[in-house]
C-alpha positions in Angstrom: -22.9 24.7 -14.2 -26.3 23.8 -12.8 -26.8 24.9 -9.2 -30.4 23.9 -8.5 -31.6 20.5 -7.6 -31.0 17.6 -10.0 -33.9 15.3 -10.7 -33.7 11.6 -10.0 -33.7 10.9 -13.8 -30.9 13.5 -14.4 -28.8 11.9 -11.7 -29.4 8.4 -13.1 -28.4 9.4 -16.6 -25.3 11.3 -15.3 -24.2 8.4 -13.2 -24.7 5.9 -16.0 -22.5 8.0 -18.3 -19.9 8.6 -15.5 -19.5 4.9 -14.6 -19.4 3.9 -18.3 -16.4 6.3 -18.8 -14.8 5.0 -15.6 -14.9 1.5 -17.0 -13.3 2.6 -20.2 -10.6 4.6 -18.4 -9.7 1.7 -16.1 -8.6 -0.4 -19.1 -5.8 2.0 -19.9 -4.7 3.1 -16.5 -1.0 2.3 -16.2 0.4 5.0 -14.0 -1.2 4.4 -10.6 -1.3 1.2 -8.4 -4.9 0.1 -8.9 -5.5 -3.5 -10.0 -9.0 -3.3 -11.6 -10.0 -7.0 -11.2 -13.4 -8.2 -11.9 -15.4 -9.0 -8.8 -16.9 -12.4 -8.4 -20.7 -12.7 -8.4 -20.5 -13.6 -4.7 -18.5 -10.5 -3.9 -21.0 -8.3 -5.9 -23.9 -9.9 -4.0 -22.3 -9.3 -0.7 -21.5 -5.7 -1.6 -25.1 -5.1 -2.6 -26.2 -6.5 0.8 -23.9 -4.2 2.6 -25.2 -1.0 0.9 -28.8 -2.1 1.4 -28.3 -2.9 5.1 -28.7 -0.6 8.2 -25.7 1.5 9.2 -22.8 -0.3 10.9 -19.8 1.3 12.7 -16.8 -0.6 13.9 -15.8 2.0 16.5 -13.1 1.4 19.0 -10.8 -1.6 19.4 -11.4 -4.5 17.1 -11.5 -7.0 20.0 -13.9 -5.0 22.2 -17.5 -3.9 22.2 -19.6 -1.7 24.5 -23.4 -1.5 24.4 -23.3 -0.7 20.7 -23.7 -3.9 18.8 -24.2 -2.8 15.2 -20.7 -3.6 14.0 -18.9 -6.2 11.9 -15.8 -6.5 14.0 -15.7 -10.3 14.1 -15.5 -10.3 10.3 -12.9 -7.4 10.4 -10.8 -9.6 12.7 -11.0 -12.4 10.1 -9.7 -9.9 7.4 -6.8 -8.9 9.6 -6.2 -12.6 10.3 -5.8 -13.3 6.6 -2.9 -10.9 6.4 -1.4 -11.9 9.7 -1.2 -15.4 8.4 0.1 -14.3 5.0 2.8 -12.1 6.6 3.7 -14.6 9.4 2.9 -12.2 12.2 2.3 -14.9 14.8 -0.8 -16.0 16.7 -1.1 -12.9 19.0 -1.6 -10.4 16.2 -3.6 -7.2 16.3 -4.8 -4.7 13.7 -7.8 -3.3 11.9 -9.1 -2.2 8.5 -8.2 1.5 8.0 -9.4 4.2 5.6 -6.2 3.8 3.5 -2.4 3.5 3.5 -1.9 6.9 5.0 -3.9 6.0 8.1 -2.2 2.7 8.4 1.2 4.4 8.3 0.1 6.9 10.9 -1.0 4.0 13.1 2.3 2.2 12.6 4.3 5.3 13.7 1.9 5.8 16.6 2.6 2.2 17.7 6.3 2.8 17.4 6.2 5.8 19.8 3.9 4.0 22.2 6.6 1.4 22.5 9.5 3.8 22.4 8.2 7.3 23.4 11.7 8.8 23.5 12.8 7.2 20.3 13.8 8.8 17.0 11.9 8.2 13.8 14.0 7.1 10.8 12.6 6.8 7.3 13.8 7.0 3.7 13.8 10.0 1.4 11.7 7.7 -0.9 9.1 6.9 1.7 5.4 7.5 0.9 4.4 11.1 1.4 2.1 10.1 4.3 5.1 9.0 6.4 6.8 12.4 5.9 3.5 14.1 6.8 3.2 12.3 10.2 7.0 12.4 10.8 6.7 16.2 11.4 5.1 15.4 14.8 8.3 13.6 16.0 12.0 13.9 16.4 13.1 12.4 13.1 15.9 11.7 10.6 15.3 11.4 6.9 17.7 8.9 5.3 19.0 9.6 1.7 18.7 7.2 -1.2 21.4 5.9 -3.4 19.2 6.3 -6.5 16.1 4.5 -7.8 14.6 4.8 -4.4 17.1 2.5 -2.7 17.6 3.6 0.9 21.2 4.2 1.9 21.3 1.4 4.5 24.8 2.3 5.8 23.7 5.9 6.3 20.7 4.7 8.3 22.8 2.4 10.5 25.3 5.2 11.1 22.6 7.6 12.2 21.0 5.0 14.5 24.3 4.1 16.2 25.4 7.7 16.6 22.1 8.7 18.3 22.0 5.6 20.4 25.5 6.2 21.7 24.8 9.8 22.4 21.4 9.6 24.1 20.3 6.0 24.2 17.5 6.8 21.8 15.5 3.8 20.5 15.1 3.5 16.7 11.5 3.8 15.5 11.9 2.8 11.8 9.7 2.9 8.8 10.9 0.8 5.9 9.2 0.3 2.5 8.5 -2.9 0.7 7.8 -1.4 -2.7 8.4 2.3 -3.0 5.8 4.5 -4.7 7.8 5.5 -7.7 10.3 2.7 -8.3 9.1 -0.3 -6.4 12.3 -0.6 -4.3 12.4 -2.8 -1.2 14.5 -1.7 1.8 17.0 -4.2 3.4 15.1 -5.4 6.4 17.4 -8.3 7.3 20.6 -6.2 7.4 19.0 -3.5 9.5 17.5 -5.8 12.0 20.7 -7.9 12.4 22.6 -4.7 13.1 20.0 -3.6 15.8 20.0 -7.0 17.4 23.8 -7.3 17.5 24.1 -4.0 19.3 21.1 -4.5 21.5 19.5 -1.2 20.2 15.8 -1.1 21.1 13.7 -0.6 18.1 10.2 -0.7 16.5 10.0 -1.6 12.8 7.0 -0.7 10.6 6.9 -1.8 7.0 4.8 0.0 4.4 3.9 -2.8 1.9 1.0 -0.9 0.4 1.4 -2.4 -3.1 3.5 -5.6 -2.8 1.9 -6.7 0.4 -1.2 -7.8 -1.5 0.6 -10.2 -3.8 -0.4 -13.8 -3.0 2.4 -15.9 -1.5 2.4 -18.4 -4.3 3.3 -16.0 -7.1 6.6 -16.7 -9.0 9.1 -13.9 -9.6 7.2 -11.6 -7.1 8.5 -9.5 -4.2 6.7 -11.5 -1.5 6.8 -10.4 2.1 6.7 -13.3 4.5 7.8 -14.5 8.0 7.6 -10.9 9.4 7.8 -12.0 13.1 11.0 -14.0 12.4 12.5 -11.1 10.5 11.9 -8.7 13.4 9.1 -6.7 11.9 6.5 -5.3 14.3 3.8 -4.0 11.9 2.9 -4.0 8.3 0.3 -2.2 6.2 -1.2 -3.2 2.8 -3.6 -1.3 0.6 -6.7 -3.2 -0.4 -7.5 -1.1 -3.5 -4.0 -1.8 -5.0 -2.8 -5.3 -5.9 -5.8 -6.8 -4.0 -8.1 -4.8 -6.3 -11.0 -4.0 -4.1 -13.1 -1.2 -5.6 -13.2 0.8 -2.3 -10.2 2.6 -0.7 -9.2 0.6 2.4 -6.0 -0.6 4.0 -5.1 -3.2 6.6 -2.7 -2.6 9.5 -1.5 -5.7 11.2 0.9 -5.8 14.2 2.5 -8.3 16.5 1.6 -6.3 19.6 -1.7 -4.8 20.7 -1.6 -1.1 21.9 -2.9 0.0 25.2 -5.3 2.6 23.9 -7.6 4.9 25.8 -10.7 3.9 27.7 -13.7 5.9 26.3 -16.8 5.9 28.5 -19.0 7.0 25.6 -18.4 3.8 23.6 -17.8 1.6 26.6 -14.4 0.3 25.3 -10.9 1.3 24.5 -10.1 3.1 21.3 -6.8 1.8 19.9 -7.3 3.2 16.4 -6.4 6.4 14.6 -9.8 7.0 13.0 -12.0 6.0 15.9 -14.9 5.0 13.6 -14.8 2.9 10.5 -17.5 1.5 8.2 -16.4 -1.4 5.9 -18.3 -3.8 3.6 -16.9 -6.6 5.8 -18.3 -9.7 4.2 -17.6 -8.6 0.6 -14.2 -7.5 1.6 -13.3 -10.7 3.4 -14.6 -12.8 0.5 -12.7 -10.8 -2.1 -9.4 -10.9 -0.2 -9.8 -14.7 0.3 -10.2 -15.1 -3.4 -7.2 -12.8 -4.2 -4.8 -14.3 -1.7 -5.5 -17.8 -2.9 -4.8 -17.2 -6.6 -4.5 -20.7 -8.2 -2.5 -19.4 -11.2 1.1 -19.0 -9.9 2.1 -17.1 -13.0 -0.5 -14.3 -12.8 1.8 -11.7 -11.3 4.6 -12.1 -13.8 2.8 -12.7 -17.1 1.9 -9.2 -18.2 5.2 -7.9 -16.7 7.1 -10.1 -19.2 4.9 -8.9 -22.0 5.7 -5.3 -21.4 9.4 -5.9 -20.7 9.8 -7.8 -24.0 8.0 -5.0 -25.9 10.0 -2.2 -24.4 13.2 -4.1 -25.1 12.1 -4.9 -28.7 11.1 -1.2 -29.3 14.4 0.0 -27.7 12.6 2.1 -25.1 14.9 2.6 -22.1 13.5 1.6 -18.8 14.4 0.7 -15.2 12.7 -2.1 -13.3 13.6 -2.9 -9.7 14.1 -6.6 -8.9 10.8 -8.5 -9.3 8.9 -5.2 -9.4 5.8 -4.6 -11.6 6.9 -0.9 -12.0 8.8 0.3 -15.1 10.4 3.7 -14.9 10.8 5.5 -18.2 11.6 8.9 -19.6 8.4 11.0 -19.5 6.6 10.6 -22.8 4.3 13.2 -24.5 1.5 14.9 -22.6 -1.0 13.1 -24.8 0.4 9.7 -23.9 0.5 10.6 -20.2 -3.1 11.6 -20.3 -4.3 8.6 -22.4 -2.6 6.0 -20.2 -2.9 8.1 -16.9 0.9 7.9 -16.2 2.3 9.3 -13.0 5.1 11.9 -13.7 7.9 12.9 -11.3 11.3 14.5 -11.4 14.6 12.6 -10.8 17.8 14.4 -9.9 21.1 12.7 -10.9 24.5 14.3 -10.6 22.9 17.7 -10.1 20.7 17.4 -13.2 16.9 16.9 -13.1 15.1 14.6 -15.5 11.4 14.1 -15.9 10.3 10.5 -15.5 7.1 8.5 -15.6 6.3 5.0 -14.3 4.2 2.3 -15.7 2.6 -0.2 -13.3 1.5 -3.5 -14.7 -1.2 -5.7 -13.1 -2.7 -9.1 -14.1 -5.9 -7.3 -14.8 -4.4 -5.4 -17.8 -5.3 -6.7 -21.2 -2.4 -7.5 -23.5 -3.9 -5.5 -26.3 -3.8 -2.4 -24.1 -0.2 -3.2 -23.0 0.7 -3.4 -26.7 -1.1 -0.1 -27.4 0.9 1.6 -24.6 4.2 0.3 -25.9 3.5 1.4 -29.5 2.6 4.8 -28.3 5.8 5.1 -26.3 7.7 4.0 -29.4 5.9 6.6 -31.5 6.9 9.3 -28.9 10.5 8.1 -29.0 10.6 8.7 -32.8 9.4 12.3 -32.6 
């Protein structure tokens, strides 16, 4: 491996080769939630402007500014507003663009304990690993699943009631709208109705990293709407997943603004987890606006139907959660997993462990590549 300085020409050639391979690999990536949409010419131009502009830093609270004025907070606020409107979070929303879903989940949990500092954190065994990572900082209860990532709602309610009766502890809850492996959605309405009926104080954060980016007009899709009416306090969605932006970012949107800490150095409060953030604000806003106003109401379901029909025709067993774009199958050959970049994971059922993979289908996938995947899975099945 070369250890001395690379010349500009060497770097240019290497980069050209690298990005060419990335474009090829993107066509057959079916195992991870990244919707590789083509950027519009306007978004490309706005991205170029961003990377050719002076440095900007959206430090501190999205609604405040000290003497430092080289930020794009007013555009960031528009971005948060797009999702506040999509999710029905009300007019007094707050949030910001984070570095990714992990930061957004961390912020959601922080908001929960700011509201209920003596509460207990409840989350599913199938929750994203970032939630389990931050849960270690708090008093917590992990709720088991009933299989296929479905949270045992009755077990959750029993734990909440038991702890509330014993100590009066509020329920700080993280639910998932589209789990990582199976695409399951937790039962928000049943849980909130239970809490309200018993007057148990609570904070509810919903991790909608993948499904939260689906436009509201899509048929047969797991749409998340009217969050305020359903008793949800905060939601996060990843912008590099269904929304398909080429940089890793997430949006956290909440119905309540945190108090935060006043920081003399920046002349404002810091209500965020990261403190500083740099975002291609105009390109991001334009791209999200295009994606959330998809005119084709069948875009979400079309490729899903293609794969579902092929798997059925080829007699390849699969599980698909209601309205999900995730198909869980028996783990195929190593060559197939590598070619189509399939995510692999174990599943334990009745004391036995099985190796599984999942296939995630997006509108950006070409039907020829979907056919190639299905044919390769059929070939593996015959071996």
